[in-house]
C-alpha positions as CSV (number, residue, x, y, z in Angstrom):
1,R,103.6,75.5,83.8
2,K,106.3,74.6,86.3
3,D,107.8,77.2,88.6
4,G,110.6,77.0,91.2
5,Y,111.4,79.1,94.2
6,S,115.0,78.8,95.6
7,K,114.2,79.7,99.2
8,L,112.2,76.5,99.7
9,A,113.8,73.2,100.5
10,K,115.0,71.0,97.6
11,D,112.0,68.6,97.7
12,N,109.4,71.3,97.8
13,R,111.1,73.9,95.5
14,W,109.2,73.1,92.3
15,G,105.5,73.3,91.7
16,V,103.5,72.2,88.6
17,F,100.4,74.4,87.9
18,P,98.3,73.2,85.0
19,G,95.3,74.9,83.5
20,I,92.6,74.2,80.9
21,S,89.9,76.3,79.3
22,A,87.3,75.8,76.6
23,G,84.7,78.0,74.9
24,W,81.8,77.7,72.5
25,V,80.7,80.6,70.3
26,F,77.1,79.4,70.1
27,G,76.0,82.6,68.5
28,K,77.2,81.2,65.1
29,E,75.2,78.1,65.3
30,K,72.2,77.6,63.0
31,F,69.6,77.7,65.9
32,M,70.7,81.3,66.5
33,E,70.3,82.6,62.9
34,S,66.8,84.0,63.6
35,L,68.3,86.1,66.4
36,Q,71.3,87.6,64.6
37,Q,69.5,90.9,64.1
38,V,69.5,91.2,67.9
39,V,72.3,89.0,69.2
40,S,75.6,90.1,67.7
41,F,77.8,87.7,69.7
42,A,77.2,84.8,72.1
43,K,79.8,82.6,73.8
44,L,79.9,80.1,76.7
45,R,83.3,79.5,78.4
46,A,84.7,77.5,81.2
47,S,88.2,77.1,82.8
48,Y,90.0,75.3,85.5
49,G,93.5,76.1,86.7
50,L,95.9,75.5,89.6
51,N,98.0,78.5,90.7
52,G,100.9,78.6,93.1
53,N,102.1,81.3,95.4
54,V,105.0,81.8,97.8
55,N,104.5,84.7,100.1
56,K,107.8,86.4,100.6
57,D,106.7,87.8,104.0
58,W,106.5,84.2,105.3
59,V,109.3,82.6,103.5
60,G,112.6,84.5,103.9
61,N,116.2,83.8,103.2
62,Y,116.6,81.6,106.3
63,T,113.1,80.4,107.0
64,V,113.8,76.9,105.8
65,Q,117.2,76.5,107.4
66,G,116.4,78.3,110.7
67,S,118.5,81.0,112.3
68,Y,120.8,81.4,115.3
69,G,121.6,84.2,117.6
70,S,123.8,84.9,120.6
71,N,123.0,86.2,124.1
72,K,124.8,86.7,127.4
73,Y,123.9,84.8,130.6
74,N,125.8,85.3,133.8
75,G,128.6,87.1,132.0
76,N,129.1,84.3,129.4
77,T,128.1,84.5,125.7
78,G,126.0,81.6,124.4
79,Y,124.3,80.7,121.1
80,L,120.7,79.8,120.7
81,L,118.1,79.1,118.1
82,G,116.4,82.3,116.7
83,S,113.9,80.3,114.7
84,L,113.4,76.6,114.0
85,P,114.3,75.1,110.7
86,I,111.2,74.4,108.6
87,P,112.2,72.1,105.7
88,Y,108.7,71.0,104.9
89,L,107.3,74.4,103.8
90,Q,105.8,74.4,100.3
91,W,103.8,76.4,97.8
92,E,100.4,77.7,98.6
93,R,98.0,76.3,95.9
94,S,94.8,77.7,94.6
95,Q,92.3,75.7,92.5
96,T,90.0,78.0,90.5
97,F,86.9,76.9,88.5
98,E,85.2,79.5,86.3
99,V,82.2,79.4,84.0
100,G,80.8,82.3,82.2
101,M,78.9,83.8,79.2
102,D,79.7,86.7,76.9
103,L,76.9,88.4,75.0
104,S,76.6,91.3,72.6
105,F,73.4,92.9,71.2
106,L,72.3,95.3,68.6
107,E,75.5,95.4,66.5
108,N,77.7,95.4,69.7
109,R,75.9,98.5,71.1
110,I,75.2,96.5,74.3
111,N,77.9,94.2,75.7
112,T,77.8,92.0,78.8
113,N,79.7,89.2,80.4
114,M,78.8,87.1,83.5
115,T,81.3,84.9,85.4
116,Y,80.8,82.5,88.3
117,Y,84.0,81.5,90.1
118,N,84.9,79.1,92.9
119,R,88.5,79.3,94.2
120,R,89.8,77.0,96.9
121,T,93.2,77.9,98.4
122,E,95.1,75.2,100.3
123,D,98.4,74.9,102.2
124,K,98.0,78.6,103.3
125,Y,100.8,79.8,105.5
126,A,100.0,80.0,109.2
127,T,101.9,80.4,112.4
128,I,101.4,77.8,115.1
129,P,102.3,79.2,118.5
130,L,104.7,77.2,120.7
131,P,105.0,77.2,124.5
132,S,107.5,79.7,125.9
133,S,109.6,76.9,127.3
134,S,110.6,76.0,123.7
135,G,112.6,79.2,123.3
136,V,110.7,80.3,120.1
137,S,107.3,82.0,119.8
138,G,106.0,79.9,117.0
139,I,106.6,78.0,113.8
140,T,105.3,78.6,110.2
141,S,103.5,75.8,108.5
142,N,101.2,75.1,105.5
143,N,98.1,74.6,107.5
144,G,95.0,76.4,106.2
145,K,92.3,76.3,103.6
146,L,90.1,79.1,102.3
147,Q,87.2,79.1,99.9
148,N,86.3,82.2,97.8
149,Q,83.4,82.1,95.5
150,G,81.2,84.7,93.8
151,L,79.7,86.3,90.7
152,E,81.1,89.0,88.4
153,L,79.0,91.0,86.0
154,E,80.0,93.6,83.4
155,F,77.9,95.7,81.1
156,G,78.8,98.2,78.4
157,F,76.4,100.5,76.5
158,K,77.1,102.7,73.5
159,V,74.2,105.0,74.2
160,L,74.9,107.6,71.5
161,E,77.0,107.5,68.3
162,K,76.5,110.5,66.1
163,R,79.0,112.5,64.0
164,D,79.5,115.1,66.8
165,W,78.1,113.2,69.8
166,K,79.3,110.1,71.6
167,W,78.2,108.6,74.9
168,N,79.4,105.4,76.5
169,I,78.5,103.8,79.8
170,N,80.2,100.9,81.5
171,L,79.2,99.1,84.7
172,N,80.5,96.2,86.7
173,A,79.5,94.4,89.9
174,A,81.0,91.6,91.9
175,Y,79.4,89.4,94.6
176,N,81.9,87.6,96.8
177,I,81.8,85.3,99.9
178,N,84.8,84.0,101.8
179,K,84.7,80.9,104.0
180,I,87.4,79.4,106.2
181,L,87.7,75.7,105.5
182,E,90.6,74.7,107.7
183,L,92.8,76.2,110.4
184,P,95.9,74.9,112.2
185,Y,94.8,72.3,114.8
186,N,94.8,73.6,118.3
187,G,92.4,71.2,120.1
188,L,89.5,73.8,120.2
189,E,86.2,73.5,118.5
190,R,86.5,74.4,114.8
191,N,90.1,75.2,115.7
192,R,89.0,78.7,116.6
193,Q,91.5,81.6,116.9
194,N,90.8,84.9,118.7
195,A,87.2,83.9,119.2
196,M,84.9,85.0,122.1
197,E,81.9,83.6,123.9
198,V,78.5,85.3,123.8
199,Y,75.0,84.4,125.0
200,T,72.6,83.0,122.5
201,G,69.6,84.2,124.6
202,R,68.4,80.7,125.4
203,K,68.1,79.5,129.0
204,L,69.2,75.9,129.7
205,D,67.4,73.3,131.8
206,D,69.9,73.7,134.6
207,G,69.2,77.4,134.9
208,S,72.3,78.6,133.1
209,Y,72.4,80.4,129.8
210,E,73.6,78.9,126.5
211,K,76.8,80.4,125.0
212,M,78.5,80.1,121.7
213,W,81.9,80.9,120.3
214,V,81.9,83.7,117.7
215,G,84.2,86.1,115.9
216,G,87.9,85.7,115.2
217,Y,88.7,82.8,112.8
218,Q,86.7,79.6,112.9
219,E,86.4,76.7,110.4
220,G,83.2,76.9,108.4
221,Q,82.6,80.6,109.1
222,R,83.0,83.8,107.1
223,P,85.7,86.1,108.6
224,G,85.1,89.7,109.5
225,D,82.1,89.5,111.9
226,I,81.9,92.5,114.4
227,Y,80.6,91.8,117.9
228,A,79.9,94.7,120.2
229,Y,77.6,95.8,123.1
230,K,74.2,96.8,121.7
231,A,73.4,100.4,122.6
232,E,69.6,100.7,122.9
233,G,69.7,104.5,123.6
234,L,70.3,106.5,126.7
235,Y,68.7,106.5,130.1
236,R,66.9,109.8,130.1
237,S,65.6,109.8,133.7
238,E,66.0,107.8,136.9
239,S,62.7,106.0,136.4
240,E,64.1,104.3,133.2
241,I,67.0,102.6,135.1
242,P,66.4,99.0,136.1
243,G,66.7,98.9,139.9
244,N,68.8,95.7,140.2
245,L,70.8,96.0,137.0
246,I,74.6,95.4,137.4
247,D,77.0,96.3,134.6
248,K,80.2,94.2,135.1
249,S,81.6,94.7,131.6
250,T,83.3,98.0,132.7
251,G,85.6,96.1,135.1
252,N,87.2,94.0,132.3
253,N,89.3,96.8,130.8
254,S,91.2,98.4,133.6
255,S,91.4,98.5,137.3
256,N,90.3,102.1,137.1
257,N,86.9,101.1,135.6
258,K,84.0,100.7,138.0
259,I,81.2,98.2,138.2
260,L,77.9,100.0,137.6
261,Y,74.7,99.4,139.6
262,G,71.0,100.2,139.3
263,P,69.5,102.3,142.2
264,E,68.2,99.3,144.2
265,A,71.4,97.3,143.8
266,W,73.5,100.3,144.7
267,A,71.5,100.8,147.9
268,K,72.4,97.3,149.1
269,L,76.2,97.8,148.8
270,T,78.5,98.3,151.7
271,D,80.7,101.5,151.7
272,Q,83.7,99.3,150.7
273,E,81.8,97.8,147.7
274,K,80.6,101.3,146.7
275,S,84.2,102.4,146.5
276,K,84.7,100.0,143.6
277,G,81.5,100.9,141.8
278,L,79.3,103.7,140.6
279,P,75.5,104.2,140.3
280,I,74.0,104.1,136.8
281,Q,72.6,107.6,136.1
282,P,70.7,109.5,133.5
283,G,72.9,110.1,130.5
284,D,74.5,106.6,130.7
285,V,74.1,104.2,127.8
286,K,71.3,101.7,127.9
287,W,73.1,98.4,127.1
288,K,71.2,95.4,125.9
289,D,71.0,92.5,128.4
290,V,70.9,89.6,125.9
291,N,69.8,86.9,128.3
292,N,67.8,89.1,130.7
293,D,69.6,88.0,133.8
294,G,70.0,91.5,135.1
295,V,73.8,91.6,134.5
296,I,75.7,93.2,131.6
297,D,79.0,91.3,131.0
298,V,81.3,90.4,128.2
299,Y,78.9,87.6,127.1
300,D,76.2,90.2,126.2
301,Q,77.9,91.3,123.0
302,V,75.9,90.8,119.8
303,K,76.8,90.6,116.1
304,V,76.4,94.1,114.6
305,G,77.7,93.3,111.1
306,N,80.6,92.2,109.0
307,T,83.4,94.3,107.6
308,T,83.6,92.6,104.2
309,P,81.3,94.0,101.5
310,K,79.0,91.5,99.7
311,W,78.9,93.6,96.6
312,T,81.6,95.8,95.1
313,G,81.7,97.5,91.7
314,G,81.8,100.7,89.8
315,F,80.7,102.5,86.7
316,N,82.1,105.1,84.3
317,T,80.7,107.2,81.6
318,T,82.2,109.3,78.8
319,I,80.3,112.0,76.8
320,S,82.0,113.7,73.9
321,W,80.8,116.6,71.7
322,K,83.2,117.4,68.9
323,D,86.6,118.1,70.6
324,L,85.2,118.4,74.2
325,T,85.1,115.3,76.4
326,L,83.5,114.9,79.9
327,S,84.2,111.6,81.8
328,A,83.3,110.4,85.3
329,R,84.2,107.3,87.3
330,F,82.4,106.0,90.3
331,D,82.9,102.9,92.6
332,Y,80.7,101.5,95.3
333,A,80.4,98.8,98.0
334,L,77.3,97.3,99.5
335,G,76.3,94.9,102.3
336,F,78.9,95.6,105.0
337,T,79.4,97.4,108.3
338,V,82.0,99.9,109.4
339,I,83.1,100.6,112.9
340,D,84.4,103.9,114.1
341,W,87.0,103.6,116.9
342,K,88.5,107.0,116.8
343,T,85.4,109.2,117.2
344,P,84.3,107.8,120.6
345,W,88.0,107.8,121.7
346,I,88.2,111.5,120.9
347,M,84.7,112.4,122.3
348,G,85.6,110.7,125.6
349,N,89.0,112.3,125.7
350,M,90.4,108.9,126.7
351,Q,94.0,110.2,127.0
352,G,92.9,113.6,128.1
353,T,95.1,115.2,125.5
354,Y,92.9,115.6,122.4
355,N,90.9,118.5,121.3
356,T,87.3,117.3,121.2
357,I,84.9,117.5,118.3
358,S,81.6,119.3,117.7
359,D,79.6,116.2,118.4
360,T,80.3,116.8,122.1
361,K,77.6,119.5,121.9
362,N,75.1,116.7,121.4
363,T,75.9,114.8,124.6
364,W,73.5,114.3,127.5
365,S,73.1,116.9,130.3
366,P,70.1,118.0,132.4
367,E,69.9,120.9,130.0
368,N,70.0,118.6,126.9
369,P,68.0,115.5,127.9
370,N,67.3,114.5,124.3
371,A,70.9,114.3,123.2
372,K,72.2,111.6,120.9
373,Y,75.3,110.7,122.9
374,P,75.9,109.9,126.6
375,T,77.2,112.2,129.2
376,Y,80.6,113.8,128.4
377,T,83.2,113.1,131.1
378,W,86.7,114.4,130.4
379,A,89.2,111.4,130.1
380,D,86.5,109.1,131.3
381,Q,87.5,109.8,134.9
382,L,84.6,108.0,136.3
383,G,85.5,104.8,134.4
384,K,82.0,104.1,133.1
385,R,83.2,103.3,129.6
386,N,80.1,104.9,127.9
387,Y,82.5,105.6,125.0
388,A,85.5,103.3,125.6
389,R,83.9,99.9,124.8
390,S,82.9,98.2,121.5
391,S,79.5,99.8,120.9
392,S,76.9,99.5,118.3
393,M,76.4,103.3,118.7
394,F,79.5,103.8,116.6
395,T,78.9,101.1,113.9
396,F,77.3,102.2,110.7
397,N,76.0,100.8,107.4
398,G,79.1,101.0,105.3
399,N,77.4,101.2,101.9
400,Y,78.9,104.0,99.9
401,L,79.1,105.5,96.4
402,A,82.4,107.3,95.7
403,L,83.1,109.8,92.9
404,R,86.6,108.7,92.1
405,E,87.4,110.8,89.1
406,L,85.8,113.6,87.1
407,S,87.6,114.9,84.0
408,L,87.0,117.6,81.4
409,A,89.3,117.7,78.3
410,Y,89.4,119.9,75.2
411,R,91.4,119.1,72.1
412,L,92.3,122.0,69.8
413,P,91.1,121.7,66.2
414,S,93.7,120.0,64.0
415,Q,93.5,122.6,61.3
416,L,94.5,125.2,63.9
417,I,97.5,123.4,65.4
418,K,99.0,122.1,62.2
419,K,99.9,125.6,61.2
420,A,102.1,125.7,64.3
421,G,103.8,122.4,63.4
422,M,102.0,120.4,66.1
423,N,100.1,117.1,65.7
424,D,97.9,117.4,68.8
425,V,97.2,119.8,71.7
426,S,94.8,119.1,74.5
427,F,93.9,120.7,77.8
428,S,92.3,118.9,80.8
429,I,91.2,119.4,84.4
430,T,90.7,116.3,86.5
431,G,89.4,115.9,90.1
432,Q,90.2,112.7,92.0
433,N,88.6,111.3,95.2
434,L,86.0,114.1,95.1
435,G,83.5,112.7,97.7
436,Y,81.2,110.0,99.0
437,L,77.5,109.3,99.5
438,T,77.4,107.3,102.7
439,E,75.5,106.9,106.0
440,A,78.8,106.4,107.9
441,E,79.5,109.4,110.0
442,H,83.1,110.5,110.4
443,M,84.3,107.7,108.0
444,H,86.4,109.7,105.7
445,S,87.3,106.6,103.8
446,P,84.5,104.1,104.4
447,E,86.2,101.4,102.2
448,S,88.7,100.9,105.0
449,S,85.9,99.3,107.2
450,S,87.2,101.0,110.4
451,N,88.3,104.4,111.5
452,N,91.5,104.3,113.5
453,G,92.5,107.9,112.9
454,G,94.5,107.4,109.7
455,Y,94.6,109.9,106.9
456,P,91.8,109.8,104.3
457,L,92.5,109.5,100.6
458,P,93.6,113.0,99.4
459,R,91.3,115.0,97.2
460,T,93.4,116.0,94.1
461,I,92.8,118.5,91.3
462,I,95.1,118.1,88.3
463,F,95.5,120.5,85.4
464,G,97.1,119.0,82.3
465,V,98.4,120.1,78.9
466,N,99.4,117.5,76.3
467,V,101.3,118.5,73.2
468,S,102.7,116.2,70.6
469,F,104.8,117.1,67.5
């Protein structure tokens, strides 16, 4: 097929996107005759296609031509570029290869299909930042490649088929991995964007500690990694606190935050130095010192998971007895991590304006030394950031099973309703978003990967009556 998009420049307006597919129903071949009692249908299939996309959020009415604006300087009105012309923008292109197999067994009572796919998207839209002296913040270009590959599985079972009874079950699962292949050139290793340095834990010959760039977006890596300070519990007593430990990570957020010191390091400080710091005390978090240098800093963050599920899927089932039908639909995700930003923010009362939550009762105090959470300090007035930093304490296994829908329906017998001149009458009650099985505390919608205080999916109960004449 050939498609055009009028907002692109003349030379790049049209795109040609071919595709080809082939299949072989090998279940009809002679070598399968001995299995026909068991195998009802068998097919191999393969396809290759090129698809195009123009993202309207990136390509607007004047993206190609550029735009102008006016402003005043020293009392005079002048005209300036609002955005640069970009005549070379073109279609994003995705090449997709698929191979799969469809099978049916026992007179189609069991059906399954399996598909492997490999999708490579090129010429993705990306913004390249420009220096402020240029007068514009950045320019859009086709400058990115992404690979997406995985496996999709589907199964269907006709468990029961009697005169009055029917029971069907359908399941599906998908395994998917994304990888960044190319990013806009910026002169940095792997053209990284929004990355950070962390310790690897290895000491070099010169006495320094090896670091590596992680997180953000980097060529050759899977996006979505979460890096945070590793919480190894709480200090329950003075004797547990390392004497010369220094926690500098608190000073990187705000001038109000203090550098924290172990008891021996604290004793060596001058009064002026103490005014800028605080002693580590029982009830504070025991943060992991990755390279064991006695200092906690921004490089001591570790990978605590990835926000993208490796497996997603669902299953549904329908059971019917005469005119009564019960159906349920579930979905799930496995192999990912969720991070809860809002709970520690509320527990720490970072703005000093929130009502707190019941978990505050499980914070450390001399009367509650075995608490789960660190000392509660209203609005973090001490600036220790026991709550207000990226912490593994508030990351959770994101695996969940959601009951998306449960429905019960009853259809009135036809001989009864025909006397009233009606063809069909049915009553139903349906519940949607009824609940989750998950380890993630306070994650009302774990599929969102993070809790920033947004509204969860609403639980809905629907009563229905359907009448046809």
